[in-house]
N, C-alpha and C positions, 0 to 999 in steps of 0.2 A: 305711374303709367309705365307700361312695358313696351319696349321696342325690340324686335328680333332682327338679327342680321344673318345673312346667308352668303357664303362664298360660291360664286359660279364662275369657273374659269379663273381668270386673273383679276376680275373686277369684283368689288364688293357692292352688294345691293342691299339697301335697307328697306324693309317692308313694314308697313304699319300692322301691328298684330291684330287689330280689330278687323282689318280687311281680310285676314287670312283664315283664322280659325275661331277665335274666341275673343271676348272682351276682357279687359283686365279688371280684376276685383279691386276696387279702390278701397284701400285700408285706411284706418285712422292713424293718428300719430304723426301726420305730415310726411310719411315715407311712402315710397312707391311700393305697390304690391307686386307679388311674383306668381307666375303661373307656369307649371311644368307641362310640356307637351310631349308625350311619349310617342305620339304618332309621327312626329317629324324629327328624326334623330339628328339631322344635320343643322338644326336651328340652335342658336345660342341666344340666350336672353340677356338683355342689358337693362340694368336699373337706370331709369331716366327720372330725374327730379321733376316734380310737378311744375308745369308751366314751360317746360322745355319742348322744343320742336321734335316731332316724331320722325322727321325726315332729315337727311343730310348726314354728314360724317360727324361722328361723336368726337368731342375734344378730349384732352388728356385728363380732365377732371372727372370724367365719368368712370364708374366702377364696372369694368367688364368682368362678369362673373359666370363661371361654369356652374351648371346646376348641381354638380356633386361636390363642389369645393366649399370649405368652411371659411369663416371670416379670418381665422388665423393664417390659413394657407394663402388667402388672397393678399393679406398684408405682407407675408414673406415674398410672394411673387412680385408685388409692387416694388419692394426694395431691390430685388434682383433685376427688375426691368430698368430701374434707375442706374444701377451699377453696370449694366450691359452684360449680365451673366445669363447663360442659357439654363433653362430648367431641365435637369436630367430626366430622361425618360424612365419610367418605372419598368423594371424588369418583370417578366412574367414569372409568377411563383409556381414552382414545381414541387409537388408533394414528394417528400423523401420516403423511400421504402423503409418500413419498420423492420427491425431485426427480429427474426423468429428463432435464431439460434444464438447461444452465448458466444462471445469472441474466442477465437482460437488462441491458446497459450503458445507463444513462440519465443524462443530464446532471443535475448537482445544481442544484436550484432552491431558493434560500433562502426560508424562510417569510416571508410578508408581515407587517410589524409592524401590530398592531392599534391603532387610534386610541384614545387614552385620554380623549378629549373626549366628554362626554355628548351624545347626539343631541338632547336637549331644547334645546340652545343655538340650534338653527335652527328650532325649533317656534314658530309664531305662533298665539296664542290671541286670539280676539275677545271683548272684554268690553263690557259696557253697564251703564247705570245701573239699579240695583235687582236685579241678578242675585243669586242665593243661593249659599251656600257649596257646596251640593250640585251646582249647575250648574258652578261653577268647578272643583270636584274632577273632574267628568267631562271637562272640557276640558283640564285640566292633567295629569290622570292621577295626582294625589296624593290621599292619604286625607283625609277630612273632619276627622279628629282633628288631623292635621298642620296643616291650614289654620286650624283654630280656635286652635291655639297661636300661629300667626303673627299672627292678628288680635288676640289678647290682647297680644302683644308690641308691636304697632303702637299700642295704646292704645284700641282699640275693644272694644265688648262685644256679643257675639252669643249669645243664649240657645239658639238652635236652628240646625241646619244649613239650615233652610228659611227663615230670616229674611233679608230683603233687605239688601244692603250697597251702599255708594256706589261709584261707578266708580273713585274715587281709591284707596279701600281695596282694591278688586279688583286694581288695577294693582300696588300694593305687595305684595300676597300673591303674585301671579303672578311678579313679578320675584324675590321671595325663593325661590320654588320653582325658578326658573332658566329660565323661558320668556319669549319676547318677546310683547308684547301689541299689539293694535290696537283703538283705541277706536271704538265704534259709537254715534254720537249719534242718537237718534231724534227726529223732529219730530211724533210722534203727539200729537194733541190741541192742537197749537200753531197759531196763526193765521199762515198763510203770506201774505207780501206780495210783489208783483213786485219784482224786483231788476235792476240793469243787467247786461248780458252782459260776461263777461271774455274778451277777444279777445287771442290771442297771435299776433304777427307773426313768421313764420319764413321761412327761405330761405337761399340760398347767400350767401357773403360778397360784398359790393360789388354786390348786385343792387338796392339802393335801399330797404331796409326802413325804416331810420331817416329817410331823406329823405321817404318817403311819410307817416310819422307826423308829421314836421315840417310837412308841407303840411296835415295834418288839424288840427293844434293851433296852427299859425302861429308856430312857434318854429324854432330851428336848433340841435338837439342834436348833429347829426353834425359840425358845425364845431368843437364843443368836444372831441370824442373825438380821442385821439391817432391820427394816421394817417388820420383820416376814416372809421374802421371802429368799430363798436360792440363794446365789450369788457366790458360789464356787462349785467345783466338789469334793465332799467328798467321801472317801473310808474307809470302816471299815468292820469287821467280826462280824456276828451275830450268836450266838449259839442258835439253835432252842431247844424247849422243848424235842424233840425226840432225841437229842444228836448230830444231824448233824449240820454242820456249813456252812454258805453261806456268800460269800463276796458281799457286796452291794456297789453300786456306786449311789450317789445321784446327779442328774443333775439339774441345775437351769432351770426354765420354762420361764423366760423372753425372749422376741424376740432377745435381744442383745446377748444372750448366745447360739446361734445356733451352733457355732463351738465346744463348750463344749459338747453339746448333741451328735454331730457327733462323737467326740472322745470317748464318753462313749459307744456308740453303736458299735464302731469298735473293742473294746477290751472285749466285754461282751459275755457271753454264752446265757443269757436269758434277755429279756426286759420285765419289768413290766410296763404296760401302765395304769397310774392312771387317771381316769376320774371322775369328780364330778357328782353325781347323780342329783343335782339340777341345774347344769350349762350346762351339755352336752358336745358335741364335739366342741372344739375350735381350732383356727389356729395352736397353738403349739402342740395340740394333733395330728393333721394330719401330722405335720412336724416330730414328733417322730415316727409315723408309717412309714413315708418315710425313715427315717434313719435306722430303724430296717430292712426294706425290702432291702435297699441298702447293709447292712452288712450281709444279709441272716441269721438273728437271729430270733428264735421263740419268739412269744409274748404271754404273759399272761395278760389278762385285769383284773384290779382291780377297780370296781365301788365303789368309796369312798363316804362318807357322806350320806350313806343310812338311817341314823337315823333322817335326817332332814325332816320336814313336807312337803317341796316342792320337795322331792326326787322322781325321776321317772326313775328307772333303765331300764324299757322297752324302753323308748325313747332313752336312750343311746345305747342300743343294736341295735335298728333300724338304728340309725345314723351311727354306726360303720359298720353295714352290708351294708349300702348304699355306704360306702367309700371303699368297696372291702375287708373288713376283715371278713374271714370266721369263724364265731363263732360256738362253739359246739352246741348251741341251734338252729342254723340254718343249722346243718349238716356238719360243718367244723371241724377243729382241734385246734382252738384257745380257750383255757380255759377262762371262765369268772367267777369271784368270787366277790360277794357283801360283802363289808367290811365297817367298821367305825373306824377311827383312835381314836376318842375320847372315844367311849364306848367299844373299842377293840372287836367289833363284827366281826366275820368271819376271824380272824387272823389265826386260826388253819387251816381253809380251804385253805387260801392262802399259808400257809407253805406246806400243802399236795400237792397243785398244782405245786409249785416250785420243790419240791423233786421228784415228779413224772416226771416232764419234764426233770430234770437232770438225772434221772435214764434211761429214754428213750434215752438220748444223749450219755450215757456211757462215761463220761468225764474222761480222763486219761492223764497223762503227765509223762515225765521222771524226776526223782529226783536226778540223778547223773550227774556229768559233769558241765561245765560252765553254768551259768544262762542266760536266755534271759528274759528281763523285758521291761515294757512299762511305760513311764512317764505319770502320770495322772495330776500332778500339780507341780509347782515349785515356790519357794519364797526365800526371803533373810531374815535371822535372824541376829539381831545385834550381838549377842554373838557367834553364831555357823556358820555364813556365809551362802553360798548358800545351800538350801535344796531342794531335789526332792522327791516327793511322787510317788512311782512306784508300779506296780503289777507284780509279777513274773509270766511269762508264762510257763517256763519249766526250769529244772535244779535247782540248789541251789545257792542262792546269799549269799556269806560269807563275814563277816567283814574282811577287809584287802585286798580284791581283788582290782586290778587295773581295772578301768572301763572307757569307753568312752561313754558319754551320748550326743548324737547329735554332736556338734562341741566342747564340753567341755570334759575334762578328770579329773581324780583325783583318789586317793586311799581312799577306804571306811574307814572312821575313826570310824563310828558307824552306826548301824542299829537300828531303833526304830519302834515299832508297833504303831498303831493308838492311843493307850492309853498312849504313851510316854515312855514305858518301853524299855530298851536296849535289843536287841536280837542279838545272835551270827550269826544266819543265817535266811534265809527266803526261805520257800518252795513254790511250785507252788500255784497260786491263793491267795497268801498272800500279802496284801498291807503293804509296809514299807516306812519309810522315810530315804533317803540316805544322809549321812553327810560326807563331805570331798571333795567335788568338787571344782575345781579351778574357775569355772564360773557358771553362771546361765543358765541351758539348757532351751529349749523350751518345752512347754506342747505338748505331742505327740511323742517325740523323743524315740528312742530305746536305751536300756542300753546294751552295749556290754562289755563282760569281756575279757581282754587281758592278755598276759603272763607277761609283764614287763612294767616298767615305760617308757622305750625308745619307745616301740611299741605304748603305749598310747599317748605319745607326738606326734609321727609321724602321727598317725591316726587323732588326733585332728587338727594338723596344716594342713593336707591335706583337711580335711572337711571344715575348715575355708577358705582356699584358694578357694575351689570349690564354697562355698557360696558367696564369694566376686565376683567371675567370673559370677555366675548366676545373682547376683544383678546388676552388671554392664551391663550384657546383657539385662536385663529387662528395665533398664533406657534407653539404646539405642533404644530398640523397642518402648518405649513410646514416645521418641523424634521423631522417624520416623513416628509414627502413628498420631502425632499431626499435624493437617492441619493448613495452613497459615490462620491467623485470617482475616476475611473479614471486610470491612468497616461497614457493617450493624450489625456486631455481637455486643451483649451487652457488656458493661464494666464488667469485672470479677476481683474481688479483691481476694487476697490470705490471708488466715488466718492461720499462723503457730501455731501449738499446741504441747506442751510437755505433755506426758501422764505418770503418775506415779500411781501405784496400789500396792496392798499387795502381789499378787501372779501373776505368769506368765500368767496363763489362763485368769485371769481377765483383765490383760493388753491387751491381744489380743481381748477380747470381747469388752472392752471400745473403743479400736482403731477402730474396725470394725463398731461399732455403730456411732462413730463420722464421719467416712468416708461416712456413708450412708447419712449424712446431706449435702453432696456436692450438689451444685445447679449451674445453669448457671451464677449466679451472684457472688457466693462465692466459692472458692476452698479451702477445708480443707486440709492443708498440715501437716501431722504428722512428725515433724522434729526429734523427739527423744522419745523413750519409755524406761521405766525402772521399776524395782521392788524396793520398799522401800520408805521411807519418802522423802519429798521434801528437797533438799540440796541447799547449796549456789551455787554449780556448775550449778544446774538447773536454778537458777535465772540469773547467768551470761550468760548462753546460750540463755535464753529468751530475755535478754537485747540486745544480739548481733543480733538476728534475729527478734526482735520485736514480740515475741510469747507470748501466754498466757499459763499458767500451769494448768493442770487438774489433781487433785488427787482424787483417788477413794479408799475408805475403808482403808485409812491410817490415822495416827495421825496428828493432826493439826501442821503446821510448827511453829518453834520457833519464838519468838518475833523479834529476830535479822533478820531472813530471811523475816518475814513479813514486817519489816521496810525497808529492802533493796529493796523488790519488790515494795513497795509503793513509795519509792524514785525514782525508775526507771520506774514508771508508768506501772508496769506489773500486769496483772490480775491473781489472783490465785483462782481457783474454786475447792473446796473440798466437797465431799459428801460421804455418806455411803449407799445410796439407788440409784439404777440405774435410777429410774423414775425421781428423782429430778435432778440428774446430766444432763440427756439428755434434760430436760425441760429448765434448766438455759442456757446450751450451745446452744440450739436451738434458744432461745430468743436473746442471744448474737450474734449469726450468723446473725439473722434478722436485728439487729441494724447495723452490719458491712456492710450489703448489700447496694450497691449504689442505688438500685431501678431502675425502668424504667419510663421514661417520657411518660405520656399518656395525651391525650386531652379530657377534660371533659367539658360538657355544664354546665356552672355555672349559667346561667339565660336565660330567653326568654322574648322578648318584642314584642308588636304588633304596627305597624305603623298606627297612627290615622290621622296624617296630615303631609303635606310637606310644608316647608318654604324655600324661595329662597332669598338670599342676592345678589343683583345686583348693579352694578355701584360703586363698592368699589374702593378705590384708589390703585395705584400700590404698595404702601408700605404695605397695608393690605393684598394683594394677590388677586387672581382671584375670580370670582363669585363662591359661594358654595350653596349646598342644605343641609337643615337640616331636619332630620326626627323627627317629634314629636311622641313620643312613650309612651306607658304605660307598666311597668314591670309586666308581668303576672306570672312569676315564677323565683325564685332565686334572684340573684343580679347582677348588672352590675358594672364593674370597668373600670377606664380610661386606665389602662395599659394593658387591655386584647385585644385579637383579636376578631373581630366581623364577623359574617357570615350572609349574607342576603339570605333568603329563599323565594321562590315564588312558591306556589302550591306544596310544598314539595321538590322542586329542588333547588340546590345551584346556586345562581345568581352571587354572588361576596363574596370575603373574603379578609379582610384587617384589618389594625390597626385602633384603635379608635383615631381620630384626635381631637375630642372635646366632652365633656360630661358636660351638664349644667342642672341645676334644678332651676327654678324660676330666670333665668338670672344670676345665680351664678355658677362659675366653681366648680365642685365637683369631688371627687375621686371615689365615689361609690354611687349607687342608689339602694335601696331595693325594695322588692316586693310591688306592689300596688301603686307605685309612678309614676308620669309623669316626663318625661325628654326630652331633646333635644340632639341629638347626630349626629355627623358627622363621616362618614367612609372615611378614606383617599383614594383619587382617585376614589370615587364612587359617581355618581349622578343619578343612575337609581333606584330611590325610587318610590314605588307605595303604595297607601293606601291599607291596608290589608296584606302587607308583614310582615314576621316574621323575627326578628333579634335575633340571638343567641350570647351569650357571651361565648367565649372559653377560658379556662385556662389550663395551663400545670401543671399537678399534678404528683408528684413522687410516684409511687406505690411500696411499699415494699413487699417482699415475706412473706409468712405465715408459721409458724411452726405448723405442724399437727401431732397429736399423736392418733393412733388408739386404739381400745379397747384391742387388743392383745399385745400392748406395742411397736409396730413398729412405728418409727418416720421418718419424712421426711420434706423437705423444698419445698413448692409449690410456684412457681413464677407466 
């Protein structure tokens, strides 16, 4: 017997099927019959056992069956109902479009590997004293709860996200998050006092920069420099005859010291551009102008060597004007002074120009509170340890302060001026030498004064950790960017180098210059850099990685170290002039280069006659053709490859099977001689053909040095 149920609203109504449409067909076999009603689509039929009531709610033993469902599907749904699973809805089938055209052949493009390094590594966040955790969270992109946990781990206590924190704590928190920071020190509310101008002297090599400064301060520094050229970034104060004082920075002019010139322009107030009147504008002159413009620093042009017979200051003015420098003579605001360092001509006018420019800039700085300084140079002294030459930007640097310089920290044991005298403090624009650091900082680092030794250690360790993470990230990026070497790529050898120099800035300059000698055949790998003389540990490291040691402007190694290096077959290259160092290392790199194989035409011959050997026995081989030739250029060798040309086109190319002269086998035949030769598997000779002798030649790269001092390897 069949019963139909129908859902109306929220209530279920059960209606007797005989009362609605039709009577059920009572089938045999003891089971209930089934009737399908197409006229009533919202009715579902239920199998009811015989004898059961046709009214009321069906119990769980009854089999609820959709008219389109099979017995197997019903059994599966019953199991899912017991387990409480939902039956997934059937998706509507969409007929796919059939292809009427064949697939397009496209070259396979391998997917690009994604960088695994976080983008926050290159993010720079500006922090300042008294900023809140909420502001720091907005700048770093981290949550305030995360920053609060870091602050607690640092040892500070913050009750609310709107409480101010010190700039040191802000830096520690930002570095823990993984971003770079830049400190912004405000002078609001502080009393500003006039300060001396910081003037950087820049220009091309050998244009008289250091000689000009010697004339201003009545010393002779250029005579002490190796080769008579400046190879350091020097800082000193010059007292002018008028009573005013100016802090001068002397930068080297060689192409290898570009980073030094950039640092000098970054911390200066005025740039003095020295141009030789007899030489004119040179590459490093234009580079100095670019550094000054990038730092937004005013320029004062000093045309030096005006006392020479070949001097032409007007030509220098025209060249500078054509490079976009608006001189006063051309209606601009850039002052031009003609001077001579040897005869001391025009020095008073240069002093007036500098003081006038400084007065227009109204240079002032605060003198109270913690100091902010900038490292110009760093070196290691055998008796005093790491030393850093710095220029104070603002505040007062006092002996005994705890400082963090880059990733190094220490307590200032002594401050010395550029004359070597001990000073208790350093005021703004004053260059001093800081003694007492635990390690050697990098040139260009900021000097930060902190309250305690614990805070200094914490900042130093945090910065070192951040530097290691950045270095590791760069290595990962370089590995990802390296493409798989192809079969046609030339062989490239690695040349490990250890660099030692007298000061930190020179180490960077020499390292950059050596890396510029990279070529497709030789990879210059700087495995270690350091400041100070060559030690036994350097020799041990060079032995382990098969490296050569480069020493610049340091004393010669001891005999024991030299013997150890000779025994280990380690090359030590020491020089005091950058020209000689780069020249020797460039030639050494050329020797290490494997070179590339090239096919050269070693000789040419003309076919004058053709001889055939027929009827030879099987033991001697088949019939052959011999080309009777005359060598018209170069020489022929039996081990070479021969190329047969006819009317300028290549007919055949193969190995030389036989080379004879006057019935005698020979290894080579020179120009002007006659010979007979056989090309393996070639019998297509004609009188008048040209035969070329080909040889494989290994071509080495060349070391090229330009007039400006820039060096490179040309393959």
